[in-house]
VOMIDO-742923 format. One record per residue (C-alpha): chain; x, y, z. Coordinates in nm, 3 decimals, always signed. Example, Ala and Ser with C-alpha at 12.3 -4.5 7.8 and 13.67 -1.06 7.14 Angstrom:
BEGIN
(r "A"; (+1.230; -0.450; +0.780)) (r "A"; (+1.367; -0.106; +0.714)) 
# end
This chain:
BEGIN
(r "A"; (+1.080; +20.309; +38.289)) (r "A"; (+0.781; +20.423; +38.085)) (r "A"; (+0.654; +20.261; +37.767)) (r "A"; (+0.415; +20.454; +37.546)) (r "A"; (+0.208; +20.324; +37.255)) (r "A"; (+0.070; +20.608; +37.042)) (r "A"; (-0.168; +20.468; +36.779)) (r "A"; (-0.242; +20.671; +36.468)) (r "A"; (-0.462; +20.605; +36.165)) (r "A"; (-0.330; +20.809; +35.874)) (r "A"; (-0.534; +20.942; +35.583)) (r "A"; (-0.415; +20.767; +35.265)) (r "A"; (-0.361; +21.098; +35.086)) (r "A"; (-0.148; +21.230; +35.376)) (r "A"; (+0.076; +20.927; +35.427)) (r "A"; (+0.385; +21.060; +35.245)) (r "A"; (+0.371; +21.390; +35.433)) (r "A"; (+0.310; +21.207; +35.763)) (r "A"; (+0.613; +20.982; +35.711)) (r "A"; (+0.833; +21.280; +35.630)) (r "A"; (+0.724; +21.457; +35.950)) (r "A"; (+0.777; +21.137; +36.151)) (r "A"; (+1.133; +21.095; +36.022)) (r "A"; (+1.219; +21.439; +36.162)) (r "A"; (+1.049; +21.352; +36.491)) (r "A"; (+1.230; +21.017; +36.517)) (r "A"; (+1.574; +21.169; +36.464)) (r "A"; (+1.526; +21.450; +36.715)) (r "A"; (+1.360; +21.230; +36.978)) (r "A"; (+1.622; +20.958; +36.966)) (r "A"; (+1.882; +21.222; +37.057)) (r "A"; (+1.692; +21.324; +37.372)) (r "A"; (+1.829; +21.253; +37.717)) (r "A"; (+1.624; +20.972; +37.873)) (r "A"; (+1.498; +20.822; +37.548)) (r "A"; (+1.575; +20.451; +37.532)) (r "A"; (+1.396; +20.380; +37.203)) (r "A"; (+1.146; +20.546; +36.970)) (r "A"; (+1.015; +20.349; +36.672)) (r "A"; (+0.720; +20.366; +36.433)) (r "A"; (+0.548; +20.050; +36.307)) (r "A"; (+0.272; +20.002; +36.050)) (r "A"; (+0.015; +19.724; +36.082)) (r "A"; (+0.063; +19.441; +35.832)) (r "A"; (-0.314; +19.383; +35.836)) (r "A"; (-0.440; +19.743; +35.831)) (r "A"; (-0.234; +19.970; +35.603)) (r "A"; (-0.233; +20.325; +35.735)) (r "A"; (-0.258; +20.214; +36.098)) (r "A"; (+0.063; +20.303; +36.280)) (r "A"; (+0.190; +20.276; +36.636)) (r "A"; (+0.479; +20.474; +36.783)) (r "A"; (+0.644; +20.257; +37.048)) (r "A"; (+0.842; +20.470; +37.291)) (r "A"; (+1.060; +20.366; +37.584)) (r "A"; (+1.171; +20.631; +37.834)) (r "A"; (+1.403; +20.623; +38.134)) (r "A"; (+1.154; +20.806; +38.360)) (r "A"; (+0.859; +21.042; +38.377)) (r "A"; (+1.082; +21.350; +38.365)) (r "A"; (+1.214; +21.237; +38.026)) (r "A"; (+0.857; +21.195; +37.898)) (r "A"; (+0.763; +21.543; +38.022)) (r "A"; (+1.069; +21.697; +37.860)) (r "A"; (+0.987; +21.521; +37.532)) (r "A"; (+0.626; +21.641; +37.539)) (r "A"; (+0.750; +21.999; +37.584)) (r "A"; (+1.019; +21.974; +37.313)) (r "A"; (+0.988; +22.192; +37.001)) (r "A"; (+1.002; +21.891; +36.766)) (r "A"; (+0.723; +21.708; +36.948)) (r "A"; (+0.511; +22.022; +36.974)) (r "A"; (+0.555; +22.083; +36.599)) (r "A"; (+0.450; +21.727; +36.513)) (r "A"; (+0.155; +21.733; +36.754)) (r "A"; (+0.040; +22.063; +36.603)) (r "A"; (+0.033; +21.907; +36.255)) (r "A"; (-0.101; +21.563; +36.352)) (r "A"; (-0.468; +21.637; +36.295)) (r "A"; (-0.399; +21.713; +35.927)) (r "A"; (-0.260; +21.359; +35.881)) (r "A"; (-0.493; +21.153; +36.098)) (r "A"; (-0.848; +21.024; +36.059)) (r "A"; (-0.904; +21.025; +36.438)) (r "A"; (-0.733; +21.164; +36.749)) (r "A"; (-0.418; +20.994; +36.876)) (r "A"; (-0.483; +20.692; +37.096)) (r "A"; (-0.209; +20.707; +37.359)) (r "A"; (-0.148; +20.445; +37.627)) (r "A"; (+0.125; +20.490; +37.890)) (r "A"; (+0.267; +20.198; +38.087)) (r "A"; (+0.508; +20.199; +38.378)) (r "A"; (+0.743; +19.902; +38.364)) (r "A"; (+1.066; +19.756; +38.483)) (r "A"; (+1.294; +19.529; +38.286)) (r "A"; (+1.249; +19.166; +38.384)) (r "A"; (+1.547; +18.943; +38.448)) (r "A"; (+1.489; +18.606; +38.285)) 
# end
């Protein structure tokens, strides 16, 4: 299982457009084979700072997502919304039994 945290700081004037683009991305990504969850969160302390928390079945699912038309479209527009490049961290994990 792969967990990805993609941090984004959005320009205040672009936030509405960003959220509209993200809604499209969320819907399409959640329908992908191998996607276990895909959610966007905004910091309670730093408005405009967002993190996309993604959980994927395996690396092949991540690769397919990165090549998908909806992800490519969002990635192509991202610089117009953001104040800095995406900060992406990828973790390999397994579910713990407690």
